[in-house]
C-alpha positions as CSV (number, residue, x, y, z in Angstrom):
1,M,114.1,93.3,129.5
2,E,118.0,93.7,129.2
3,L,119.3,97.1,128.1
4,G,122.7,96.4,127.5
5,N,125.9,98.7,127.5
6,I,123.9,102.0,127.2
7,S,127.1,104.4,126.9
8,K,128.5,101.9,123.8
9,P,125.5,100.5,122.2
10,T,126.0,97.7,119.8
11,Y,123.7,97.7,116.8
12,G,123.0,94.3,114.8
13,P,121.1,93.9,110.9
14,G,118.4,96.3,110.2
15,P,114.9,94.8,109.7
16,E,114.5,92.8,106.7
17,A,111.6,93.2,104.4
18,P,108.8,90.7,105.1
19,E,108.2,87.9,102.7
20,S,105.3,88.4,100.3
21,S,102.8,85.8,99.3
22,T,102.3,87.4,96.0
23,P,105.8,88.6,94.8
24,G,104.4,89.2,91.3
25,L,101.8,91.9,92.3
26,V,104.5,93.4,94.8
27,T,107.2,93.9,91.8
28,M,104.4,95.1,89.6
29,A,103.3,97.8,92.0
30,Q,107.1,98.9,92.7
31,G,107.4,98.8,89.0
32,F,104.6,101.3,88.8
33,L,105.4,103.6,91.4
34,R,108.8,103.6,89.9
35,L,107.6,104.5,86.3
36,V,105.0,107.2,87.9
37,Q,107.3,108.8,90.3
38,P,111.1,108.1,89.3
39,N,112.9,111.2,91.0
40,P,113.3,111.7,94.8
41,L,111.2,114.6,96.5
42,P,113.2,117.7,96.4
43,V,113.2,118.4,100.3
44,E,115.2,121.7,99.9
45,L,112.2,123.0,98.2
46,I,109.7,122.5,101.0
47,G,111.8,123.3,103.8
48,F,111.0,121.3,106.7
49,G,111.5,123.2,109.9
50,E,112.0,126.7,108.6
51,S,109.5,129.5,108.6
52,Q,108.7,130.0,105.0
53,S,105.5,131.3,104.3
54,E,105.2,131.6,100.9
55,F,106.9,129.9,97.6
56,N,107.8,131.5,94.6
57,R,106.8,130.3,91.3
58,E,109.7,128.6,90.4
59,D,109.4,126.4,93.5
60,I,105.8,125.5,92.9
61,R,106.4,124.5,89.1
62,E,109.4,122.2,90.4
63,L,106.9,120.6,92.9
64,L,104.1,120.4,90.1
65,L,106.6,118.9,87.8
66,Y,107.9,116.3,90.3
67,E,104.1,115.3,90.8
68,L,103.5,115.0,87.3
69,G,103.2,111.4,87.3
70,F,100.6,111.2,89.8
71,L,98.4,114.0,88.6
72,I,98.4,112.2,85.4
73,C,96.9,109.0,87.1
74,A,94.5,111.2,88.9
75,A,93.3,112.7,85.9
76,I,93.1,109.3,83.8
77,G,91.4,108.1,86.9
78,V,88.8,111.0,86.8
79,L,88.0,110.1,83.3
80,F,87.5,106.9,83.7
81,I,85.1,107.4,86.7
82,I,83.3,109.9,84.5
83,L,83.2,108.3,81.3
84,V,82.8,104.6,81.9
85,P,79.1,105.1,83.4
86,L,78.3,107.5,80.5
87,V,79.5,105.1,77.9
88,G,77.5,102.4,79.5
89,C,74.4,104.4,80.3
90,C,74.5,105.3,76.2
91,F,75.2,101.4,75.3
92,C,72.3,100.4,77.3
93,C,69.6,103.2,76.5
94,C,70.6,103.5,72.9
95,R,71.1,100.0,71.4
96,C,70.7,101.0,67.9
């Protein structure tokens, strides 16, 4: 293993993204994630490395607004988990 010049290292190009066998699915997943979460994480609200024990209401509101897309997707998922078996049961039991 060659270390090279430790005091003055030379850096090569960064790692490349791996090629995918399903570029359509990758594009669709990235498009969905950009649709659900278009804004970057507000790191200044979380305060990594600081000893902040409390959040004020405005910080919590802004974080919930940041997570709104994921919260809506989770609510729709729970709704489908409850409604699909219920509608299927009603369809099978009450075939009028």
